[in-house]
C-alpha positions, 0 to 999 in steps of 0.5 A: 229847333226845340220841340216840346215832347208830348206825353200821353197816358191811358188808364184803363178804368173799371168797366170790363167793356172798356178794358176789352176794347183796349186790350183783348184780355180776360179781366176778373170781377175784382180787377176794377179795384186794381187799375194800373197806370202808365205815363211815358215822356221824353226825359230831356228838353232837346234838341234831339238829332239823328244819331244821338240818344233820346232819354225816355222815362216811364212812370209805372203806378197804381190807381187805387179805387177802394176794395182790397187791392192794396198793391200790384206786382208787375212782371214786365212791360213792352216797348214798340219802336217807330209806330204811327201817329194816333196808334194805341198799344199794342197796335204799331205800324212801322213807319220806315224809320230806323230806331234803336233801343239801348239795352245797356241804358235801362235803369229803374227806381222800382223795387220788389216786395223785399225792397230790392231793385231787380235786374232787367232781361231784355228781348227784342222780336221784330221791333217789339222790346220786352223788358222783364224784371228778374232776380240774379241769375235771370229768374222771373221777379216782379216789381211791387207798386202799392196804393197811395195810403201805404208808405212803403213801397211807393205807389209809383216807380220810374224806368228810364232808357235811351232810344236812338234814331239812326235813320229817317224814312224819306217820307217822314218830312215832319221828322216826328218819331212816335213810340208806344209802351204798355203791358196787358192785364195778365202781366200785372197781378193785384194783391188778391191775385186777380189780373190788374188792368192793362196800361198803355202810353205813347210818346213822340218827339221831333228831330231837329234838322241834322248836321254833320261835321267833316274834320279835315287834317293835313300832313306833309311828310317833310313838315312843309308849312305851305297852305293848301286848299281843302274842298268838300262837295255834297250831293245835298244839304247846305252848303253844297260846296265849301273850301278852306286853307289848310296846313301841317299843324307841326309848324303851328300855322293858323289852319291845322285842321278845318271842320266842314259843317253840312246841315239840312239834309235827309239822313241816309241820303247824303254823299260828300267828297273831300279832296285837296285842290292842286296838289303841290308840285313834288308831292303825291297825295293820299287820303284816310277816311273814317268815322269818329268812333261812337259818333259818325254814322254812314253807310259807306266810307271810301278812301281808295276809289280808283275814279276819285282821289279823296275821301268819300262818305256815302249814305251819311246819317249824322255825326262826325267824320275824319278825312286826313290828307297826306302829302309825301315828298317825291324823290329827285336825282342828280346825274353827272355826265362825262365827255372827252373832247378831241382825239383822246382815244387815238392818243392812248389816253387812259379814259378814267375820271374819278368824280367827287360829288356832294349835295346840300340842303337835301333830304335822304328820305321823305320825312327827314330834315335837310342835310349834306351828303357826299360821295365818289364814283368813277366814270370810264370811256369817252362818254359815261354818266352816273346818277345819284338817286333818292335825294329830296329837295327841301322846301326851306332853302335851295337844294343843290349838288356839285361834282368835280373831277380828281385829275390823275394825269397832268396832260388832262384838262378838266372843265367842271363849271357846268357841275358847280351848284346845280339846283335840284328841282321838285318832281315831276320835273326831271332830275338835275344833270350836268356834264364835265368835259376833258381835253388832253394836252401834251407839253402844252399842245392839244393832241390832234388826230393824223389829219390835224397833224398833217394840216399842221405840217402843211401850215408850218411848211407854208409859213416857212416857204413864205419866209424864204421867198421874202428874205431870199 
């Protein structure tokens, strides 16, 4: 909401009583012929917001009223931050707002007696800003303002600078900021070396309802293009809760980042939480919260809270902030089991199984592209297993592994069917596994235990006995 700035100026006049009522300084008899003037205004049309510079312009002048006072030399002026409505310089009651004077922004069109633009030396003491005019090296100087009949130097000059409101008092419901400025008669000297009259002015401006923007970005370590849902919730302001789809910008998707805008809040009392809803399976999330440099203002920014996984912005005054959400792909695994069937141990069989394996459409790190990896290992004994770790499934296709045994003995029969095209799942599902089965044969007859051989002998004897009785 645009609010017109207000300008007030006070010119101290001839009567000594009026000057004394305004500023308790001693004025000489000729001071009435040398009246200083001062005007203050906001040098912009707004809108003005918390956390943004507000330009102030002071116009320093001389009201000539005859006599021999043709100019005044002004040594410095003072500026008081955050004063009460209706107060007059130098009285200033702090209102609890946080207002900052930008030292580096001071500029002036004023010149000294030689026509040179002096430098400024700025000091601050408990909210009182003193701007002294100096020459090179910081030695005192003065700007000279002449009466209107003279051409050089001019009878007015301007000093501009910025103030910035970084926080509002909770009681400041109108969002108005009042500032005062001025100097006393002892700080300005007339041509006749008598103290000039003091001068004072006030300026006030209204702050627009603030807004704050939280920029949220998304990064998948493996450049997965899937969209996730980013959420924001705040303790005050409008809207209190928002959500938006978000995806990794590397893939050129429609939502590479989102800006959550919150408005109508009390600066310094806003707290917002941002997080990723429903973290995709197979990934672990992490967050990085920050303020946009030279912009966002907050009391606390957190991205490692043990009780909340997300970005936290507390005591927000205004500006822009960043919340970067990262999803890192979790590893999976492929386990090959080996099992010998029958009584290979009792038949003096060498229980060694060389295994060749390969995995396809997998990643070898969370951030690399899909590839094929191969390897070999050996399993020993009646049962054994080996696990291939740190393989990562790919979002762009089916990731699978295979394993087969290299037969070294002709009497060994191997069944690899369970280990053909084994799908690799995304975490947190358990890694994939399969089993290769071996059976031992001698001359086409599977090996049997002693009990099995005894049964076979009895069976053959029984068959022979039946045949003998039939043909006897």
